[in-house]
N, C-alpha and C positions, 0 to 999 in steps of 0.2 A: 207516539203519535196519539192525538187526543181521541176520545171515544166519539165524541159529538163535537166538530168542528165549527166555531162560531164565524160570525160575518163581522167585518170592520166598518163602523160608521163613527165619524166625528171622533177619534182617536179613543173609540172603546171597542172592545170584543163583546159582541152581543150575541145571546143564542135565541133561537125561535121554537115556536112549539112545532114546527113540521121540519123533517129532515128528509134527505134524499142520500143514497148509498152510492158510494165512489168504487169503482170494482179495479181491480187489478186483471186487465186483459190477456196477459201471459196465464193466470192462472184461474179467473173466473172469482177469484176470492174477493171479499168485501174489504176493502182497507178501513173504512171508516166511515162514519157519516157526516153531511155537513149541514149546516143549517140552509134552512130552503128560505130564502128571500121572497117577499110577495111586494106587491104595491105599496103597502103601508112601509117597509122599510128603504124600497127604493126613493120613495118620496123623502124621507127622514135622511137618505145619503144626500139627495139632492139640496135640498136646507141647508143642510151642514156646509157642502161644498160651496153654496152660494154665499155663504156668510163668511169663510175663508177667504174667498176670493179678493173681498174687498182689501185685505190686508196683505194678501200672499203677491198681487200683481205690484203693489207698492213699493216690494222688496227689489234693493238694487239686485242686476244680473249675477252679481258678484256674490251675492248672499244666496240667492238660487243656488246656482253652481256650486257652493260651498255643501250644502244640502244632497245635492246630484253625485258630488265625490265621495261623500261620506258614504252614501247609500252602495256607491259601485265598489268601493272598498270593502264593505261587508259581505256582499255578495260574493266576492272572490274569497275571502274568509270563509264563508259557508258555501261553499261550492260543492263540495262532496257531497254534505246532506241534503241540497238544493237537487244536484242530480240524480241523486238515487232515489228520492222522492218523486221525482220526474219521472224516470224510468219505470217505477212501480205503478204509476198511474195510468201512463201514456204508452209504454210498451217498448221503446225505440230501445237499442242498443246503449248501456252505460256510457262508453266513450263519445256517441251522438249526444247525449244529455250534457256531459260536461264542457262539450264546445257549446252546446246553447247556452247555458251558465255564464260562461265565458263571454261571449259575444253579447249578452246582455247587459254585463257590466260596462264594456267597451261602448256601448251605444249610448250609456248614462256619459261616459267620460268625453266621448265626441261631442254630444250637444250641448254639455255643459260650457266647452269652450268655443263651438262653434257660434253660439248664442251671442257670446260676446262681442263678435264684429258682425252679426247680422240683425241689428233691431231698427236699422233705419239708414237714411241717406239725406244727401241734400240734393236738390235739384237747381238749374243753374235758373236764378230769378230773373224776373222781366225787368227790373230796374235795380240800379246800384245803392238804393235804401231797402230793400226789399230781402227777405230770407223765405226760401221755399224747402220745407222740411216733409220727408215723406218718413211716416213712424210706423212699425208694426205693433200692433197690440192685441192681447189676447181677448179672445171672446168671450170667455165665462166658463161655465162647467164642461167640460167634456166627458161626454158617455164612452166609455173606451168597452167594446164587445168584442171578444177574443176568441178565438178557435181551440182547438183541442190537441194539434199538431206541433204547434210550438208556442204553448201559453205562455212562456216568459218573454221569449225574445220579440214576439211581434205584438204582446203587449208594450214594452218598452220602444218599439219602433212609433209607438203612439205616444207613450206617457212621456218620455224624454224629450221630445221638442215641445208637447204642450205645458208641460211644467216649466221647462226653462222661460217660456215666453210670459209667463205668470197665468196660465189657466189652472184651473182646478181638474181634479178627476172623481169618477166614480166608475169603478170596473165592474163588469158583470162578465165573469170568466166562464168558459165551457163547462156546463154541470158535468162533462166525463171528466175534465183535468184542473178541478179548482184547487187540489190541493197544494201544490208547488206556488202558486200566485199566494195563496193564503198565507203559507209559511215564509216566503219571500218578504210578504209586506211585514210579519211579525219579527223577524230578526233583523230586517236592514232599513224600514221606513218608518218605525215608531217614533222617532225624533221629529219628524215633521210637525208644524202647528196642526193642530185640531182641524180636522174638516179638508184639509187640500188633497188627502187621500183617502177613498172610500172603496169599499169592495164589498157588493151585495151578490153573493152565489145564489143560484136559483135555476128554475125551468125557464122557459123563452119568454114568460109572462114578466120576467124583471125586464129583460130587453126591450119589449112592448112599450112599458110603463116608461122607461127612460126616454124611448125615440118620442112618445107622445107629450113628454113633460115642457111645458112653455120655459121652463129656466134652464133647460138643456139646450145651449143653441148650435152644439157640435156633437154629432154622432159619428164616431170613428170605429167601425166595422171592418173585420176579416172574417169570412165565412162563405157559405153559397151563395149563388146568385139569387136563387129564390127569396131567400131571406132578404138579400140585399134590395130587391125588387119591393118587397113587402114593407121595409123601410121608407122607399122612395114614396111607395103609395101612401104610407100613413103618414108622413111628413109634409108633404106636397103644400098644404094649406099653411103651413108653417115655416116655410121657407127658412129650414135650418140648413146650416153648412154639413153637407154630406161627405164623409172622409171614408169611401167604399172600397175594400181591396175584396173582389169577389172571386169567383173561380176561372179555372182554365181548363185547356184542353191541348197543352202543348205538344208541337211538332217537332221533329227532328228530320231534316234531311241530308242524305248524303250525295253530293252531289257528282255529276257525272265523272268527274275526274279522279274521284276514290276509286284506285284499282284494286285488283286483289293481292293475296299476301297479307303482307304485314298491315296495308292500309287497312283491308277489313277486319283484321283482328284489333288494330286500334280504334276505331270506329265501333265494332260491339264492346271494348272495356269502355269507352264513353255512354255507349246507351245502356248498360249495364248498370253504370253506377247513376246516370240521370232519370232511368226507370224506376229503379229500384231503393234508391237511398230512402231511409226512413218509409220503409215497405211500400212505396208509391204514394204515401200519404202527404205530400207537398204540392201546394197550387202549383208549382212549376215544374211538376214531373214530366219525363217524356211520355206520353200516352200513344203520341201517333208517331209512326217511322215511314217515311219515304225513300226508296232504294230505286235505283236505275236496273232497270231492267238487265242488264248485263252482267249484273253481280248479285241480283235479288237471291239465289239460290245458296250462294256461297254465303252471303252474308247471314242469312238466316242460321245456316249451319254454324257458323262462328259464335253466332248469338247466342243459341242453346248451349252450346259446348261453354260457355264464358258463364252465363246464369246458371248452371248446373253445380259451379264450384260455390255457389251463396249457400249458406247456412241457415237455417231458422231454429230459433231457443228463446228462451228466456233474457231479456235483455241485461238483466243482471249478473247473467253467468259472466260474459266478458268473452264467451268461445263463438259468439255468432254473429253473422252478417246481418240479418234480419230478424225483427221480434214481431209480435203477433198485430193483427189487425186492431183498430180501436174496440171495436164493438161487433154486436150481432147485426145490427143496422146496416154498417159499412160493408162487413162480411157479405149479406144477403144482396146488397146491391152490385158487389162484383160479382158475384157470382151468378146474378141475371143478366150481367153485362155478356159473361161469356157463354152462357146458355143460350142467349139471343144472336150471337154470331156464330155458334155452331149449328145451330138450327138453321140460318140462312144461308150456308155455305162455307162459312170459316173452316180452316184448318188449324187444329190443336199441334202447336209444336212441343209445348213443354207446360206441365202443370194442368190446372184448370179444374181444380176442387181443393176441400179441405186438405191439411195436409194431416193425413190418418195417425202419424207416429205419436200425436199428441192426443191425450184423452180430455184434456180442458184447455181452452184458451182458444182465441179467435186467430188461429195459426191457418192461412190460406198460401198455397202452394204460389210461388213465382210463376208467372203465366205467361206464354209468348203463342200470339194468334197471328197466322199468316191468310193470305186469300180474303183478305176483308174487304168491304166497301163503306162508302159513306151513308149510306142506308141503316149501318148498324150501329145498335146503343153504343157500343166499345168504341165508335169514331164520331160519335156525335154528343155525347153526355161524358162529365166528367166521371172518371171510374174511381180515382182517389185509392189506389190499392195496387197491389203488385202485379199489373198488367201491361203489356207491351204489346201494340198490334203494327203489323207491318202490312204496307202496301207499294206495289211497284209504279214506277212511272216512267214514260219514254222520252221527255224533253224537260229542260231544267224550269221553262215556262210554266208546265205542267203542274210540277212539284210545289211552284209558287202558287199557285192558284188552289191546288189542294190544301194546302197549307193556310190561305186566307178562306177557304171554303168552311167558316166555324163562326158561331155569333161570338167566339170568345179571340180573346188577342193579349194574352199575358203575356208570354215569352216564346220563342221560338230559336233553335238551333241549326248550325248548318255546317257541316265537315268538307273543307275545301281547303286545297293549296293553291287556286286561281283566286287573285284579289279581285279580278272583273266580276266573277261568278258570288263572291263574298257581298261586294260592293252591290250589285243586282239584289242580292238577298235582303239585305238590310234595307234598302231602298223601298223596295216593292211590298214586304210582310209586312202586316198590319199588326204590331204588338209592341209593348211596353219595353220587353228587354228583348235585343236579338245578342246570342251568343255564337260567336264563330270559333268552331274547333275546340273550345273548352266550356262543356255545359254547365249550368246551375249556378256559378258563383255570384254572391251578392258583394258590391262595393259598397262598404257603409257610407262611402262620400259619393255615391252616384246614387241618381233615383231609382225607386223601383214600383212598379205599378203597372195596369193594365189598360189596354183601349178596348172599344165595342163593350160587350157585356160583362167583361173580367173586372170592369172599376172604372173609377173618374177621379182618381188622386195619385199623390205621389208622395213614398215612406224613402226615407234615408235622404243623404245629402242634404244640400240647403234647400231643395225643394220639400223635401220632410218638415223643415222647420216652418217653413212658408206656409206650409199646409193648415199649419193652427193658428194663423195671424190675421187678422182684419188690418187692412192696409188705409190709413190716414193720411191726407195731405193738408197740411197747413201752409196758408199762403199769409206773410206775416208783413206788414208794410210798417216799417220804423219811424218815417215821416209823417207826422200828424198832419200836415198841410192839406186842402183839399186838393182833388185832381181837377185839372183842367176838362176831362172827359166827364166827367160828374154832369148829368143833365139834372135842371132846374125843372121840376114837373109841377 
């Protein structure tokens, strides 16, 4: 690993005077230093991307697809190295990092082919000597501001459709996990024309510079709701295309038909997965659980039993289900949510503090709270850690009201064998993705995104391609003869 990792602008690796440290969250050891971009470097990257856009957009879709397929193959070739680096800087188990790298490559190949058939259409003309064409055109420079939890995958959900449509990129990776992104560019993307892809790591000031730049028409962001709101405020006067995937506070409802015994055990297994996968650091993690009064106590016992089987440790080891949290800041926020709940009457069923068996690293015990209410932080704000909070309900209608009693609307789950209840749930819950009985999978061919304060766009599927295209209507009259309806003024 390089001692000081440079940034990538206009096909060149550039160092800077200032650097920031990247830390392994499992050990708190410094992995390396990375060049800290500033307003100057961000502007350089935008200039390079703007220049490259002129020629990149004129390539045929097959030519752009060739670049994409080539990069996807290289990602697969270097999968092990990228996955290991990802685990070192992010903390997730190596197996999960491998899956992220694999899906990153699949996203590229998916959009490389999808774009070939989704660049426009013909509308029925008004007359037999006319053509009406609807074409999808690139915006120009896309600023991709990406989060720490899935740095490669969530970048590619933006980059692949944007590039295939002819846009160019300036990437601002999370300062917590920039290494896997930079290494992926180095190994897999250096054959692109200069300026098509640029990466400026740094502190939040880089993102602010990109958001304010008049030559960046699209801001593609995944991260916290507050940062998304700040982007909206900063860019309102510029009328940019804002592609915002923000926070979530996803709920899971066990419908009244979920009975005791094996039904409860299966529900507990589903929530142990959806609540603690990637240590709860997933925007669609189950954070709120609503259980019918009749099986409330039994379910809590089953979930506690299930979660007790999860193991914490260094993701590189391969013998653990959960790694560390990403940082001290995330650790402290989660601890605040737990403390607030306990101080206001919640019951601690499991966990609730730092995992003391580790001398170093941001390890928090998998935690379960009961007797919670909607006044507590753990039921209002995104916790983004290994915490699941459980609340009883009396009627299914009440459960749906509780799910909707949130400013967020990213995803929601329901476990039921009753198709009428399932239909009622997906019709009445305000969320971008509804999972019935199988929580959290994302389908590369289906749209992902939130409602309410969780976002304003869609990624994946055809909708994810359209998010990076401006639509133009061309009305073409082939006959040059004057029209009878033209009026002489």
